[in-house]
C-alpha positions in Angstrom: -156.2 131.2 9.3 -153.2 128.4 10.8 -150.1 130.3 9.9 -150.3 133.9 10.2 -154.0 134.9 11.9 -153.1 138.3 11.5 -153.7 138.6 7.6 -157.4 137.8 8.1 -158.7 141.3 8.5 -161.7 143.4 7.4 -160.2 144.0 4.2 -160.1 139.7 3.6 -163.9 139.4 5.0 -165.1 141.9 2.9 -163.9 139.6 -0.2 -165.4 136.6 1.3 -168.5 138.4 1.7 -168.7 139.2 -3.0 -169.0 135.4 -2.4 -170.3 133.8 0.7 -173.6 134.9 3.3 -172.1 136.0 7.0 -173.5 132.5 7.7 -171.9 130.8 5.4 -168.3 132.8 6.5 -169.3 131.3 10.0 -169.5 128.1 8.9 -166.8 128.2 6.9 -164.6 129.6 10.0 -165.9 127.2 12.2 -165.0 124.5 10.0 -161.6 125.0 9.2 -161.1 126.0 13.2 -162.3 122.7 14.0 -160.0 121.0 11.4 -157.4 122.8 12.4 -157.5 122.0 15.8 -157.8 118.0 14.9 -155.0 118.2 13.3 -153.1 119.4 16.1 -154.5 117.0 17.8 -154.0 114.2 15.8 -150.6 115.2 15.8 -149.9 114.7 19.7 -151.8 110.8 19.2 -149.2 110.2 16.3 -152.2 109.8 14.1 -151.2 111.4 10.4 -153.9 112.6 7.6 -156.2 110.2 5.9 -156.3 112.4 3.0 -152.9 113.8 1.2 -152.8 118.0 0.7 -153.8 117.0 -3.1 -156.8 114.5 -1.5 -155.8 111.3 -2.2 -156.8 108.6 0.2 -153.5 106.9 1.8 -152.7 104.9 4.4 -150.8 105.8 7.6 -147.8 104.6 6.1 -148.0 107.0 3.1 -148.9 109.7 5.1 -146.2 109.6 7.5 -144.2 109.4 4.4 -145.5 112.8 2.8 -145.9 115.1 6.2 -142.8 113.9 7.6 -141.8 112.2 11.1 -144.3 114.5 13.2 -147.4 115.7 11.2 -147.4 119.5 11.7 -149.0 120.9 8.9 -149.2 120.4 4.9 -148.0 124.1 4.5 -144.2 122.5 5.6 -143.5 120.6 2.5 -146.4 117.6 2.4 -147.4 119.5 -0.8 -144.0 118.6 -2.7 -143.7 115.1 -1.3 -147.7 114.4 -2.3 -146.7 115.0 -5.6 -143.7 113.7 -5.9 -145.3 110.2 -4.2 -148.1 110.3 -7.1 -145.3 110.5 -9.8 -143.5 108.1 -8.4 -146.9 105.8 -8.4 -147.6 106.7 -12.0 -144.3 105.8 -13.5 -143.7 103.0 -11.9 -141.0 103.3 -9.9 -140.8 102.2 -6.2 -140.3 104.4 -3.4 
């Protein structure tokens, strides 16, 4: 929705309707839209997400390392950086 809204077409909604009611689709869309907006706004304030793309709760310093100098989106390399950070923490190495 955020990076390529043109991909959201009638076929997409037809697939969603196989699993969700119309009300649930609207609620899901609103939730996604609000979160995209929050993350965009937090980026202007210099806040970083509290959670990594893989769901770990992290402090602002760790989040800045994962999301980069300016938190834009978890789609621009943050997932790989989060996995690398998790691996480093489990093998005992320092970052």
